[in-house]
N, C-alpha and C positions, 0 to 999 in steps of 0.2 A: 606509713608507707614512705613518706619523705625521708625520714632518717635512714630507712633501709636502703633506699635508692642512693642516698648520699654515701653511706658506708661502702656499698658495692662499687660505686663510681670511683671513690677515692682509692679503694683497693686495686681496681683495674688500672687506674692512672699510675699508681705506684709500681705495679708490675710492669707496665709498659715502659716506665722511666728507669727501671733498674738496669744499671750497667752490667756488662759481662765482666766478671773478675778473672784476671789472668793468674797463672801460676806465679809469675814474678811478683804480683801484687800481694798475694797471700803468703808467699814464702814457703809453701808446702812442698814436701818431697814427692808428692804424687802428681802425675799428669792428669788433666781433665779428660774424661772419656767423651768422645764425640761420635754419635751414631752416623750411619751413612747419610750424606747430604750436607754435613758440616754444620757448625754452629750458626752461621749466618742464615742458612736456609731454615733452620729450626726457629731462629728468632723471628724471621719474617712470618712464618706460619703461625707462631704463637701470638704475635702482635695482631695478625689478621683475625684470629679467633677471638681474642680479647675485645677488639673493636666491634666485632659482630655481636658479642654478648652485651657489651655496653650499649650498643645501638638498640638492641631488643628491649633492654631495661628502660631506656629513655623513651622509646615509642610507647611502652606500656604505661609509664608514668604520665606521659602527655595525654594519652587516650583516656586514662582514668582521672585526669586532672588532680593527680596526687602529689604534685610538686610545683614549686614556683616556676612561672613561665620563663623568667629571666635566667633562673638557674638551669633549666633545661636547654635554653639557647646557648648558654656558656658551655655546657657539656657537648653540644653538637659542634660548636666551634673548636673545642678541644679535639674531638674526634677528627674533624676536618684537617687539623694540622698534622695528625699522624697518618691519616689515610689519604694517599695520593694515587687514585686509580687511573689518572689520565696519563697514558703512556704512549699513545700514538699521535704523531704530528699530523694534523689535518690541513693546516694552512700556516704559511709563514711568509712574511715579506718585510725586509728592512729598507726597501726602495733604493738600494745602493746602485742597481743597474739603471735607474731612471726610466724603466719601461713598465707601464701599467697594463700592457696587453698580453703578457705571458709570464708564467711562473711566479705567482698565480695570475690568472686573467681577471682583471678588474673591468667593470662596466660602469661608465658614468651615466647615471639615471637622470640627473639634473644638475645644473650649475656647472662649475669648472673645477677640475683637479689637475695638478701637475706636480712634478718632483723638482724641488730646488736642491741642486747639488750642494752637499755639505750640511744641509739642514734636514730635509725629509719631505714628506707629503704635505702639500699645501692645497688650499681650496678657497673658493668664494662663491657666494650665491649670486645668481644672475637674474635680473628682472625678465619676466616673460615678454616675448615679442608681441607687437601690435601692428595693425595696419598702418598707423600713423608714422611708424618708424621704418617701414619697409623700404628698402633701397632698390635700385635698378638691377638688371641682370648681372650675374656674377662675372660675365666676360668683359664688363666695363663699357660696352657699347650702349648708346642711347638711341632709341628709335625716333622717327619723325613725330609720331604721336606724343611721345614723352617730351620732345623738344617743344612742341606746340603748347602742351599743357604747362610747361615751365614758364614760357613767355606769357601766357594768359595769366598765370598766377602772379607773376611779377607786376603786370599791368594792374590787376585788381588790388594788389597790395599797395601800389603807389596811389591809386585812387582813394583808397581808404584813409591814407595819411592826410589827404587834403580835406577830409570831412571834419566838421567841428563836433560831431557827436562823440561824447566821452564814454559812452557805454562800451564795455568790453565783454567779449564772450567769456563764459565761465571756463576756468582752467580745467584741463583734462585731468581725470583722477589719476593719482599716482599708481603705478603698477608695482605691486608688492613682489619682492624678490622671493623666489622659491628656494628652499634649502638645497644645498649642494649634497647630492647623495651618490656614494660610490659603493658598488656591490661586487662581491666575488662568490661564485657558486662553489660550495663545498659540502660534502656529506658529513655533517657534524652530529655526533652522538648526543642524545638528550642530556647526558652528563658531560660537561666540558670544562676546560680551563682556558680562559682568554687572558693573555698578558699583553701589555702594550707600554710603550714609552712615548710620551708626548710633552709638548710645552705650550703654555698659553701666554699670549702676548698682549691681549687687551681685555678689559672688563666689559664685554658686551656679548649679546646673543647667547647661544647654547651649542653644545657639541655632544654627540652621542655615538656609542657603539651599539650594534644590534645583531641579534641572531634571529633569522626569519624562517618561516615555513611556507611552502607553496609559492604561488605567483604574487601574492599580496604582501602586506607588511606585518602579518601576524607573527608574534613572537615576543621577545623581550628586548628592552632598550635600557641602556645605562647612560643616563643623561647628566652631563656636567654643565652647570651654569656658572660662568665666571663671576667674580666679585664685581658688582655694579654699584652705582651711587647710593641707592636706597637700602641695599642689603648686602650680606656677605655671599660667598660662594656656596653652592649646594650640589648635592649628588642625589639623583632620583633613580630608583629602580622601577621601570614602567612595564606593565603588561599591555600588549596590543592585540586585540581580537577583532572579528568582524562587527562586534558590537561597539567598538570604540576603545579608548585608552583608559587605563586605571593605574594609579600609583600604588605600588606594593609597599615601598618604604622610601623615606626621604630623610636626609640629614644635612645639617650645615657643616661645612668643613673650612679649614684654613685656605686662604686665597692661594692660588697657584700661578698668579700672574707675575711671575718673576723671570720669565723667559728662560727658565732652566728646565731640563728634562726631568719628568716625574714618572715613576713606574706605577702601573695600575694592574691589579690582578682581580679577575672575576671568575669565581668558581660556581659550579652547579653539580650536585650529586644526584644519584638515581632517584632519591626520594623527594627531589624538588628543593632541597636546601641550597640556598645561594648565599654567597659571602663576597664582599668586595673590600679590598685593601688598597691604600695609596701609600707608596713609599714604605711598604712593610707594616703600616699601621691600619688596624681594622677600622672600616668605615661603616659598612652596612652588613646586616645579616637578616635574612628573611626566607620564608618557605612559601612556595607556590607550585602547585601541581596541575596548572591549567594545560600545560603542554607535555604530552607523554611520548610523542614520536620524535625521531631525529629532526634536526633543523637542516635547511637546504642552502643557506647562504649567510655570509657575514656582511654587514653594511656599516659604513662610516657616514655619519650625517652631520653636516655643518650648517647651522641656522644662524648665520651672522656673527659667529665667533672668529677669532684669529688664532687658530691652533695649528701647530706643526706636529705631525705624527712621525716619529722616528722609526718605529717598528710595531708590528702586530703579529701575534702567534696564537694559534688555537690548537690545543691538545684535546684528545678525546679517548674514549674507551673502545676496545675491540668489540 
């Protein structure tokens, strides 16, 4: 079965790759005959049928476990390069207008986001507020009660300085900063293509793109972890459900902390096959069918990294 699948796959690949030979190339005296629709339309239809047949063979081989898993994955990657079903733009922003509130409308869920002209989208995590750090009214006025409390606090502080007791109160626990999360609502087909350009400036924290469903965080995340002291950079494809998080695939990659823009492409097909490439080089390939419905939003999540997003685009299927 393996050899049969291989022969058919190679034949299909060869047919897909065959160039159309022109009259000038062959030197023949006869003109080629083109039926209604033209050669380009015929070529597109032929390639689509060939890819469909190849996909059927790969699915059958995978189901019957009749071929090597890595070989089948390579065939799926090959099909993905020829099949580009994502034709409808669902979301795009290059942040050139400096406005996060329209076209598209982004909502800051936590942390801070802003557009730095000439660079792109920037963000930082912000520690949660606490009662100890609460300030007075926003109008800047101080009431008599607040004034009395301030004077009493100063008196007590001065009295404590005169005491010889060296015991000190325990330090307040540090407030952990929440990730900076930015989200944009969009009707995203289950099969999608997300492309982005970003630069990483420091080897710390993590940074992620996500597609989500519903009001929660369920969906997929593509997490980039910059190169840090103890390890290199990594890329994780994560599934998030109401049961928790699970890593679908993970790989170590070359460090991107060179302050230069890098392109990232994340694709998903109708059968759940996902692939990720960085600067045109394949990085991840995995299949997961946990989510079959359309997604509702795109999110950008910064958990302590220093990353600038130059642009983000999502294409989908009709």
